[in-house]
MDTraj code that builds the backbone (N, CA, C; nanometers):
import mdtraj as md
import numpy as np

residues = "MET ARG ALA LEU ALA GLU LEU SER PRO LEU GLU GLN ALA TYR ASP GLN ALA ARG GLU THR PHE GLU TYR ILE VAL GLY TYR LEU ASP SER GLU GLU ALA SER ALA MET THR HIS SER GLU LEU GLU ARG GLU LEU GLU LYS ASN GLY ARG GLU LEU MET ARG LYS LEU LEU GLN GLU HIS LEU GLN THR ARG SER PRO GLY ASP CYS ALA GLN PRO VAL ARG GLY ALA ASP GLY VAL ALA LEU GLN SER PRO LEU".split()
xyz = np.array([
    [0.0363, -0.1675, 0.0115],
    [0.0072, 0.0172, -0.0091],
    [0.0910, 0.1001, -0.0039],
    [0.0133, 0.2026, -0.1016],
    [0.1207, 0.3331, -0.0999],
    [0.1346, 0.4360, 0.0447],
    [0.2347, 0.5208, 0.0750],
    [0.2524, 0.6050, 0.2287],
    [0.0939, 0.7328, 0.2561],
    [0.0986, 0.6898, 0.3074],
    [-0.0560, 0.8243, 0.2832],
    [0.0134, 0.9364, 0.2381],
    [0.1475, 0.9931, 0.2565],
    [0.2018, 1.1351, 0.2134],
    [0.1592, 1.1308, 0.0479],
    [0.2116, 0.9998, 0.0076],
    [0.2399, 1.0120, -0.1573],
    [0.0225, 1.0159, -0.2458],
    [-0.0459, 1.0183, -0.1035],
    [-0.1987, 0.9768, -0.1813],
    [-0.2795, 1.1400, -0.1772],
    [-0.3104, 1.1738, -0.3302],
    [-0.4175, 1.2618, -0.3391],
    [-0.5246, 1.3525, -0.1973],
    [-0.5420, 1.4254, -0.2720],
    [-0.6304, 1.4673, -0.1444],
    [-0.7531, 1.4697, -0.1323],
    [-0.8047, 1.3420, -0.2788],
    [-0.9171, 1.2916, -0.3037],
    [-0.8927, 1.1485, -0.2144],
    [-0.7901, 1.1500, -0.2274],
    [-0.7641, 1.0026, -0.1994],
    [-0.7553, 0.9687, -0.0310],
    [-0.7032, 1.0850, 0.0398],
    [-0.6568, 1.1023, 0.1185],
    [-0.7982, 1.1085, 0.1895],
    [-0.8934, 1.1447, 0.1359],
    [-1.0496, 1.2008, 0.2170],
    [-1.1235, 1.0559, 0.2401],
    [-1.0709, 0.9293, 0.1631],
    [-1.1142, 0.8169, 0.2078],
    [-1.0382, 0.7053, 0.3053],
    [-0.9788, 0.7541, 0.3924],
    [-0.8373, 0.7381, 0.4384],
    [-0.9587, 0.6383, 0.5296],
    [-1.0521, 0.6112, 0.6516],
    [-1.1111, 0.5501, 0.7392],
    [-1.1473, 0.4509, 0.6872],
    [-1.2170, 0.4414, 0.5270],
    [-1.2802, 0.3664, 0.4630],
    [-1.1923, 0.2336, 0.4193],
    [-1.0601, 0.3166, 0.3872],
    [-0.9467, 0.2166, 0.3285],
    [-0.8701, 0.1258, 0.4644],
    [-0.8904, 0.2042, 0.5576],
    [-0.8641, 0.1417, 0.6555],
    [-0.9855, 0.0647, 0.7348],
    [-1.0663, 0.0573, 0.6981],
    [-1.1432, -0.0871, 0.7480],
    [-1.1940, -0.1783, 0.5482],
    [-1.1711, -0.1212, 0.4973],
    [-1.1627, -0.2378, 0.4094],
    [-0.9859, -0.3094, 0.3894],
    [-0.9095, -0.2471, 0.4480],
    [-0.7837, -0.3037, 0.4666],
    [-0.7366, -0.3805, 0.6016],
    [-0.8179, -0.3860, 0.7073],
    [-0.8759, -0.4660, 0.8432],
    [-0.9288, -0.5480, 0.7991],
    [-1.0439, -0.5597, 0.6871],
    [-1.1389, -0.6694, 0.6673],
    [-1.0736, -0.7920, 0.5916],
    [-0.9456, -0.7190, 0.4977],
    [-0.8887, -0.8243, 0.4548],
    [-0.7961, -0.9054, 0.5244],
    [-0.7719, -0.8319, 0.6404],
    [-0.6539, -0.8790, 0.6946],
    [-0.7780, -1.0220, 0.8043],
    [-0.8458, -0.9585, 0.7908],
    [-0.9526, -1.0503, 0.9004],
    [-0.9472, -1.1539, 0.8422],
    [-0.9850, -1.1592, 0.7302],
    [-1.0329, -1.2684, 0.6171],
    [-0.8992, -1.3848, 0.6077],
    [-0.7217, -1.3067, 0.5679],
    [-0.6917, -1.4109, 0.6096],
    [-0.5679, -1.4274, 0.7786],
    [-0.6983, -1.4616, 0.8958],
    [-0.6818, -1.4722, 1.0305],
    [-0.6972, -1.6192, 1.0411],
    [-0.6591, -1.7016, 1.1254],
    [-0.6989, -1.8135, 1.2034],
    [-0.8382, -1.8012, 1.2086],
    [-0.8623, -1.6627, 1.3060],
    [-0.9970, -1.7112, 1.3246],
    [-1.1433, -1.7304, 1.2479],
    [-1.0792, -1.6265, 1.1471],
    [-1.1992, -1.6458, 1.0193],
    [-1.1916, -1.7446, 0.9222],
    [-1.0485, -1.8035, 0.9718],
    [-1.0714, -1.9526, 0.8890],
    [-1.1152, -2.0402, 0.9631],
    [-1.1456, -2.0590, 1.0217],
    [-1.1943, -2.2156, 1.1967],
    [-1.3573, -2.1565, 1.1941],
    [-1.3621, -2.0475, 1.0982],
    [-1.5860, -2.0202, 1.0933],
    [-1.6118, -2.0804, 1.0377],
    [-1.7593, -2.1067, 0.9925],
    [-1.8380, -2.1675, 0.9242],
    [-1.8515, -2.0798, 0.8149],
    [-1.9082, -2.1282, 0.7543],
    [-1.9478, -2.0309, 0.5623],
    [-2.0348, -1.9916, 0.6534],
    [-2.1618, -1.9121, 0.6758],
    [-2.2974, -1.8919, 0.7595],
    [-2.2105, -1.7575, 0.8920],
    [-2.1148, -1.8448, 0.9269],
    [-2.0798, -1.7207, 1.0559],
    [-1.9303, -1.5456, 1.0196],
    [-1.8586, -1.6781, 0.8810],
    [-1.7487, -1.5259, 0.8102],
    [-1.8797, -1.4784, 0.7215],
    [-2.0236, -1.5153, 0.6916],
    [-2.0548, -1.4143, 0.5756],
    [-2.1377, -1.3056, 0.6693],
    [-2.1890, -1.3623, 0.8381],
    [-2.3155, -1.2919, 0.9011],
    [-2.1686, -1.1707, 0.9071],
    [-2.0270, -1.1808, 0.9714],
    [-1.9119, -1.0813, 0.9886],
    [-1.9288, -0.9993, 0.8486],
    [-1.8003, -1.1079, 0.7704],
    [-1.8582, -0.9835, 0.5916],
    [-1.9301, -0.8694, 0.6369],
    [-2.0923, -0.8934, 0.6738],
    [-2.1757, -0.8438, 0.5824],
    [-2.2217, -0.6887, 0.7408],
    [-2.1443, -0.7573, 0.8628],
    [-2.0846, -0.6553, 0.9361],
    [-2.0383, -0.5157, 0.9152],
    [-1.9029, -0.5851, 0.8715],
    [-1.7806, -0.5055, 0.8193],
    [-1.8253, -0.4876, 0.7470],
    [-1.8320, -0.5046, 0.6513],
    [-1.9154, -0.3957, 0.5289],
    [-2.0165, -0.2977, 0.5027],
    [-2.1219, -0.3545, 0.5831],
    [-2.2105, -0.2122, 0.6434],
    [-2.1161, -0.1068, 0.6324],
    [-2.0476, -0.1496, 0.8186],
    [-1.9393, -0.0456, 0.8369],
    [-1.8750, 0.0827, 0.6893],
    [-1.7824, -0.0452, 0.6019],
    [-1.7179, 0.0361, 0.5386],
    [-1.7975, 0.0998, 0.4323],
    [-1.9013, 0.0381, 0.4194],
    [-1.9932, 0.1401, 0.3483],
    [-2.0411, 0.2937, 0.3833],
    [-2.0460, 0.2747, 0.5463],
    [-2.0920, 0.3414, 0.5667],
    [-2.0337, 0.5039, 0.6214],
    [-1.8568, 0.4314, 0.6451],
    [-1.7666, 0.5408, 0.6026],
    [-1.7602, 0.5969, 0.5360],
    [-1.7306, 0.4808, 0.4432],
    [-1.7770, 0.5741, 0.2378],
    [-1.8243, 0.6999, 0.2092],
    [-1.9913, 0.6299, 0.2487],
    [-2.0951, 0.7266, 0.2598],
    [-2.0573, 0.8383, 0.2897],
    [-2.0136, 0.8386, 0.4323],
    [-1.9886, 0.9629, 0.5792],
    [-1.8336, 1.0587, 0.4467],
    [-1.7623, 0.9968, 0.4252],
    [-1.6465, 1.1103, 0.4032],
    [-1.6662, 1.1262, 0.2899],
    [-1.7226, 1.0205, 0.1865],
    [-1.8062, 1.1087, 0.0332],
    [-1.8653, 1.2471, 0.0778],
    [-1.9484, 1.2673, 0.1822],
    [-2.0071, 1.3856, 0.1592],
    [-1.9259, 1.4954, 0.2296],
    [-1.9104, 1.4460, 0.3006],
    [-1.7668, 1.5678, 0.3340],
    [-1.6160, 1.6159, 0.2424],
    [-1.6688, 1.5623, 0.1359],
    [-1.6062, 1.6192, -0.0083],
    [-1.6260, 1.6836, -0.0033],
    [-1.7646, 1.7078, -0.0101],
    [-1.8792, 1.7966, -0.0671],
    [-1.8729, 1.9732, -0.0884],
    [-1.8343, 2.0689, -0.1603],
    [-1.8999, 2.1257, -0.0638],
    [-1.9954, 2.1678, -0.0544],
    [-2.0246, 2.2993, 0.0230],
    [-2.1513, 2.3184, 0.0411],
    [-2.2515, 2.4055, -0.0377],
    [-2.1806, 2.4545, -0.1912],
    [-2.2823, 2.4566, -0.3066],
    [-2.3244, 2.6264, -0.2545],
    [-2.3483, 2.6413, -0.3544],
    [-2.4196, 2.8133, -0.3749],
    [-2.5872, 2.8310, -0.3801],
    [-2.6485, 2.8674, -0.3486],
    [-2.8153, 2.9200, -0.2609],
    [-2.7917, 3.0270, -0.3408],
    [-2.9103, 2.9816, -0.4484],
    [-2.9682, 3.0716, -0.5651],
    [-3.0721, 3.1758, -0.5301],
    [-3.0587, 3.2021, -0.3895],
    [-3.1790, 3.2538, -0.3323],
    [-3.1383, 3.3168, -0.1773],
    [-3.1766, 3.4148, -0.1090],
    [-3.1964, 3.4210, 0.0209],
    [-3.2503, 3.3127, 0.1482],
    [-3.1472, 3.2288, 0.2390],
    [-3.2582, 3.1608, 0.3161],
    [-3.3699, 3.2259, 0.4029],
    [-3.4456, 3.1678, 0.3896],
    [-3.6337, 3.2326, 0.4972],
    [-3.6225, 3.1304, 0.5563],
    [-3.6121, 3.2449, 0.7273],
    [-3.7107, 3.0906, 0.7886],
    [-3.8495, 3.0947, 0.7749],
    [-3.8422, 3.0445, 0.8665],
    [-4.0002, 2.9717, 0.8734],
    [-4.1203, 3.1648, 0.8941],
    [-4.0636, 3.2318, 0.9744],
    [-4.1738, 3.3951, 0.9889],
    [-4.1093, 3.5195, 0.8808],
    [-4.0587, 3.4089, 0.7567],
    [-4.0312, 3.4633, 0.5956],
    [-3.8533, 3.6010, 0.6022],
    [-3.8548, 3.5595, 0.6890],
    [-3.6658, 3.6728, 0.7536],
    [-3.5416, 3.6071, 0.6994],
    [-3.5463, 3.6884, 0.6209],
    [-3.3828, 3.6266, 0.5159],
    [-3.2646, 3.5755, 0.6337],
    [-3.1784, 3.4862, 0.6522],
    [-3.0942, 3.4413, 0.7378],
    [-2.9825, 3.4877, 0.7197],
    [-2.9145, 3.5131, 0.7767],
    [-2.7855, 3.5324, 0.7710],
    [-2.7013, 3.4126, 0.7967],
    [-2.6184, 3.4381, 0.6347],
    [-2.4463, 3.3572, 0.6991],
    [-2.3833, 3.2948, 0.7868],
    [-2.3539, 3.2349, 0.8849],
    [-2.3189, 3.2468, 0.9655],
    [-2.0997, 3.2777, 0.9380],
    [-2.0903, 3.2547, 0.8744],
    [-1.9728, 3.3079, 0.7785],
    [-1.9461, 3.4463, 0.7674],
])
top = md.Topology()
chain = top.add_chain()
for i, resn in enumerate(residues, 1):
    res = top.add_residue(resn, chain, resSeq=i)
    for name in ("N", "CA", "C"):
        top.add_atom(name, md.element.get_by_symbol(name[0]), res)
traj = md.Trajectory(xyz[None], top)
């Protein structure tokens, strides 16, 4: 695996998901996984796979910019809200 310093900013954005993926691969090569039944291993992969997908989604959402608003945002009372920045 490449050192973190060599990764692009986009690749660095997914570092937690990559760590989880590497954990899963390492787990599959472990003695513990080798001793499991097919169904036990499938359940473990399902659990860890869901966690990987959750991290991928979260890290993707964090890389998105907040975007531009075409018009002022108004509260329920109709008053334009001020930007916190």
